[in-house]
Structures are given as structure tokens and as C-alpha cells.
C-alpha positions in Angstrom: 50.8 22.6 21.0 54.1 22.1 22.9 56.1 19.5 21.1 58.0 17.9 24.0 58.2 14.5 22.2 60.9 12.4 23.8 63.0 15.0 25.4 63.7 14.7 29.0 61.3 16.4 31.3 63.1 19.5 32.9 60.1 21.9 33.8 58.2 20.8 36.7 55.6 22.7 38.6 54.1 21.6 41.9 50.8 22.8 43.2 50.3 22.1 46.9 53.1 22.4 49.5 51.8 19.8 51.9 53.4 16.5 52.8 53.3 14.8 49.3 54.1 18.0 47.3 57.0 18.8 49.5 58.2 15.1 49.3 58.2 14.9 45.6 59.8 18.4 45.1 62.7 17.6 47.4 63.2 14.3 45.5 63.2 16.2 42.2 65.4 19.0 43.4 68.0 16.5 44.7 67.9 14.8 41.3 69.0 18.1 39.6 65.4 19.1 38.4 64.6 22.6 39.8 60.8 22.2 40.5 58.9 25.4 41.5 55.7 25.8 43.5 52.8 27.6 41.9 51.0 29.6 44.5 49.5 33.1 45.0 48.9 35.6 47.8 49.9 34.8 51.3 50.6 31.1 50.5 53.2 32.0 48.0 54.8 34.5 50.4 55.0 31.7 53.1 56.5 29.0 50.7 58.9 31.5 49.5 60.2 32.3 52.9 60.3 28.9 54.3 63.2 26.8 55.1 62.0 23.2 55.0 63.4 20.2 56.6 63.0 17.0 54.8 64.3 13.9 56.8 66.9 16.2 58.2 68.0 18.0 55.1 67.3 21.6 54.6 65.9 22.9 51.6 64.2 26.0 49.9 62.0 26.1 46.8 61.3 28.7 44.1 57.7 30.2 44.0 56.0 31.5 40.9 52.8 33.5 41.0 50.4 33.0 38.2 51.4 36.3 36.7 55.1 35.3 36.7 54.8 32.2 34.6 55.8 33.0 31.0 55.7 29.5 29.6 53.7 26.2 30.4 55.4 23.5 32.6 56.1 20.3 30.9 54.8 18.3 34.1 52.5 19.6 37.1 52.3 17.4 40.1 48.8 18.3 41.7 49.2 17.7 45.5 46.2 19.4 47.1 43.3 17.9 49.1 40.1 17.0 47.2 38.2 19.9 48.7 40.8 22.4 47.5 40.9 21.2 43.8 38.3 23.6 42.6 40.2 26.6 44.2 43.5 25.8 42.4 42.1 25.7 38.9 43.4 29.3 38.3 46.8 28.2 39.4 46.8 25.3 37.1 45.4 27.5 34.3 48.4 29.8 34.4 51.1 26.8 34.7 49.6 24.5 32.1 49.5 24.5 28.3 48.7 22.3 25.4 50.6 19.0 26.1 51.4 19.5 29.7 51.2 16.3 31.8 49.0 16.7 34.9 49.6 14.1 37.6 47.3 14.0 40.4 48.6 12.5 43.7 45.2 13.2 45.3 43.3 10.5 47.2 40.0 9.2 45.9 38.8 8.3 42.4 37.6 11.4 40.9 40.3 14.0 40.4 41.7 12.8 37.2 38.1 13.1 35.8 38.0 16.7 37.1 41.3 17.6 35.7 40.4 16.1 32.2 37.2 18.0 32.2 38.9 21.3 33.1 42.1 21.0 30.9 41.2 18.9 27.9 44.4 20.0 26.2 46.5 18.3 28.8 47.5 14.7 29.5 46.1 13.4 32.7 47.1 9.7 33.3 45.5 7.9 36.2 47.9 8.1 39.2 48.0 6.3 42.6 50.3 7.4 45.3 50.7 4.4 47.6 53.0 3.2 50.3 54.2 6.6 51.6 54.3 7.4 55.4 55.1 11.0 55.2 54.4 13.2 58.3 54.6 16.9 58.0 54.7 19.2 61.1 55.1 22.8 60.4 58.0 23.0 57.9 59.4 19.6 58.9 58.7 16.5 56.7 59.7 13.1 57.8 59.1 9.7 56.2 60.8 6.2 56.2 59.2 5.2 52.8 58.5 7.4 49.8 56.0 4.7 48.6 55.5 4.4 44.7 53.6 6.1 42.0 51.3 3.8 39.8 50.4 5.4 36.4 48.5 4.6 33.3 45.5 5.3 31.3 42.2 3.4 32.2 40.7 3.9 28.8 43.6 2.4 26.6 47.1 2.7 26.0 46.9 6.6 26.1 50.1 8.5 25.2 52.8 6.0 26.0 55.6 8.3 25.1 54.4 10.7 27.9 54.3 8.0 30.4 57.8 6.9 29.3 59.0 10.5 29.9 57.5 10.7 33.3 58.9 7.3 34.1 62.5 8.4 33.2 62.0 11.6 35.2 60.9 9.5 38.4 63.9 7.2 37.7 66.3 10.1 37.8 64.9 11.3 41.1 64.9 7.7 42.6 61.1 7.6 43.1 59.7 3.9 42.6 56.9 3.8 40.1 54.8 1.2 38.1 52.8 1.2 34.8 50.3 -1.5 35.4 47.7 -2.8 32.6 44.7 -1.7 34.7 45.4 1.6 36.5 41.7 2.1 37.3 41.9 -0.9 39.4 44.8 0.5 41.1 42.9 3.6 41.9 40.2 1.9 43.5 42.6 -0.5 45.4 44.2 2.9 46.9 40.7 4.2 47.5 39.9 1.1 49.3 43.0 1.6 51.5 42.3 5.3 52.4 38.7 4.2 53.3 40.0 1.6 55.7 43.1 2.8 57.5 42.7 6.7 57.0 39.1 6.8 58.5 39.8 4.2 61.2 43.0 6.1 62.1 41.0 9.4 62.3 38.5 8.1 64.7 40.8 6.3 67.0 44.0 8.3 66.8 45.9 5.1 66.0 49.5 5.4 64.3 50.6 2.7 61.9 52.0 0.6 64.8 48.6 -0.3 66.0 47.3 -1.1 62.6 50.4 -3.5 62.3 49.6 -5.3 65.7 46.2 -4.8 66.9 43.7 -7.3 65.8 40.5 -5.4 66.8 41.7 -2.5 64.9 42.6 -4.4 61.8 39.1 -5.9 62.0 37.3 -2.5 61.8 39.7 -1.6 59.0 39.1 -4.8 57.1 35.0 -4.2 57.5 35.4 -0.8 56.0 37.3 -2.2 53.1 35.0 -5.2 52.6 32.3 -2.6 51.7 34.5 -1.0 49.0 35.1 -4.5 47.5 31.3 -4.9 47.2 30.7 -1.5 45.6 33.7 -2.2 43.3 32.1 -5.3 42.0 28.8 -3.4 41.3 30.9 -0.8 39.3 32.7 -3.5 37.3 36.0 -3.0 39.0 37.9 -6.2 39.8 38.8 -5.9 43.5 38.5 -8.9 45.7 39.4 -10.1 49.1 43.0 -10.8 48.2 43.6 -7.2 47.6 42.8 -6.5 51.3 45.6 -8.9 52.1 47.9 -7.2 49.7 47.5 -4.0 51.6 48.9 -5.7 54.7 52.0 -6.3 52.8 52.3 -2.5 52.2 51.3 -1.6 55.8 54.1 -3.8 57.2 56.7 -1.5 55.4 55.4 1.8 56.9 57.3 3.5 59.8 55.4 2.3 63.0 55.1 5.9 64.3 53.8 7.3 61.0 50.3 8.6 60.9 47.8 8.8 58.1 46.9 12.1 56.4 43.4 12.1 57.8 44.6 11.6 61.3 47.1 14.4 60.6 44.1 16.7 59.4 42.1 15.9 62.6 44.9 16.7 64.8 45.8 19.8 63.0 42.1 21.0 63.0 41.8 20.9 59.2 38.9 19.8 57.1 39.3 16.1 56.1 38.7 14.2 52.9 35.8 12.2 54.4 33.5 13.3 51.6 35.8 11.7 49.0 36.1 8.6 51.0 33.2 7.3 52.9 30.9 10.1 51.6 31.5 8.9 47.9 31.2 5.3 48.8 28.0 5.7 50.5 26.5 7.5 47.4 27.7 4.6 45.0 26.5 1.9 47.5 23.0 3.6 47.6 22.9 3.7 43.8 23.5 0.0 43.7 21.2 -0.9 46.5 24.1 -2.0 48.8 24.6 -1.6 52.4 27.6 0.4 53.9 26.9 0.6 57.5 30.6 0.7 58.7 31.3 3.5 56.3 28.1 5.3 57.4 29.2 5.1 61.0 32.7 6.3 60.2 31.4 9.2 58.0 29.2 10.5 60.8 32.0 10.2 63.6 34.4 12.2 61.3 32.1 14.8 60.4 31.2 15.3 64.1 35.0 15.4 64.8 35.4 18.2 62.1 32.6 20.2 63.8 34.0 19.8 67.1 37.4 21.1 66.3 36.3 23.7 63.9 
């Protein structure tokens, strides 16, 4: 087992070169950590050859293919979409070892359980990435807020020293973070937000400005989130109406011209994460005998949009 103990984290791998993977990698690179992307095939060659622009700063990143990794990373940031998680297991297997910390910045409520099941020798804290407004177009990434990472262990204190090491790394990089007492509640809160703003933006094409200003759009978003609050109560999660209001405080900090990740997927003709949002909510609602009419409608519309563009 790797004995990282209280040493500073210096070895960081990133899986997924989308908006979040690129944003976190660039933050770490500017802090003097030299993160590398783990990729194979054509994707590896594309990342290796790319010159990225992040808020106007040019940057390049090293890439390691699975066969080129000779020792495990201390920390791996997993930044792919939910429907790509199974496909990157071989990449994670090559980069991880006993004691490696895996941080998932994926949307939804199930990626941590997936990673714990596949990598029992790794440390997988719950992680919520919230408040960022990153937009990636080609090799150019722009954002006005990097948001913050919320980290912890739902089933108890977990490995406090590992969380401390991650916290110090994020502090060095200038990335805001929190270590709450109930990270599972935070996971559900972020999921509620995604189910509201991401899905409504996908079907309307609305940027953050409209969500900040338009009462009708806000009402539709709220209705979708109310259904999450109801299911959360049935699941024993302490979400409540005040958490919807708390989201508006975050929403007001986002760049008005920013777009949600799901709207970016729709515009780019990519598969969305609707199965991990309303799809999962509908399954849980039905298991508890609850109705979720707004999310059922959003699910059907987004699936239809996926079929039309693909």
C-alpha cells in the first residue's frame, strides 16, 4: 500500500479533458503541480497535440497512456460524463493504486459508489463540484467562477488525513473547497440543482441570464427541483424548500452568458446525462410511490432532442 501519509500531494492525474477536467488541470498547473491526463488512442494524441486556451491563457498538458504509467498517482480527478464512466475503468486501473485518492466531479449521486465498487483499495470521498460556469468550445475554455469543491465521507469521518492533504492541494491551487458534516446531503443538493437548471436549459436553450431574470423559467426550474425534495425526504435525505432558495444565491454569482453543461451537450450534438438526472429521479420516485410529472416531461423532451440531433 502506498504510504502517502501527510506528505503534500504532488502526483495528480486527470481523466477527462472536458470543461471541468481542463479547468482543474490548469489551476493545478499554475500552482506548480504538473498534472497529466490519462488517455489512450486518438484521444491521447488529440490532447497531447492541443494548445488550450483557458480564460485567455495558453497551456499544454502532458498525456500518459496506460502502458506508460509506471507508478500510481496520489490523486486522480475523474471528470468524464456519467455514461462514459464504465469506459474509463481501464484508464483508472492503470493510474490508480492502493491508497490513491479518487475524486469524482461528475454530476449525479452514483459515481462515488461506482468507483468504490471498482477500486476498493482507493479512497473515494464524496465530492460535489458546484458554482462553476465553465464553457468549453473546441480547445477554448472560459469561466467567470471556478465554483467550489465540497468533500467528505457520508458514512463517517473516513480518512481525515487524506481529506486534509486534498484540502491543502486545493488551497495551493486557489480552488475554494468545503468539508461539510453531511456530504451526502450536499451531493443531493447539487443533483437537485442539475435536475432543475441543466434540464430546463437543455429544453429551452436558456443561458444563466434568463434563469437569473425570468420568473416563468424560474418557476419551471423550481417545479423540477420540488420533485427532488420530495424524493429526498423519502430517501431520508434532509433537503428542504430552503435549499432551493440557497441555489439562487449561487445562481446570481454565475456569468450571465454562461451555459449549463447539458445545454452545451445539446448544442454540440452529444449524448446528455439525462439518465443520471431525471431518469434516476423517476426510478426513485416510482419506488416510493411518488409522482414526478415535470421530470417525466423533461426526460421525454431531452431524449427526443438527443434522437433528433444524433
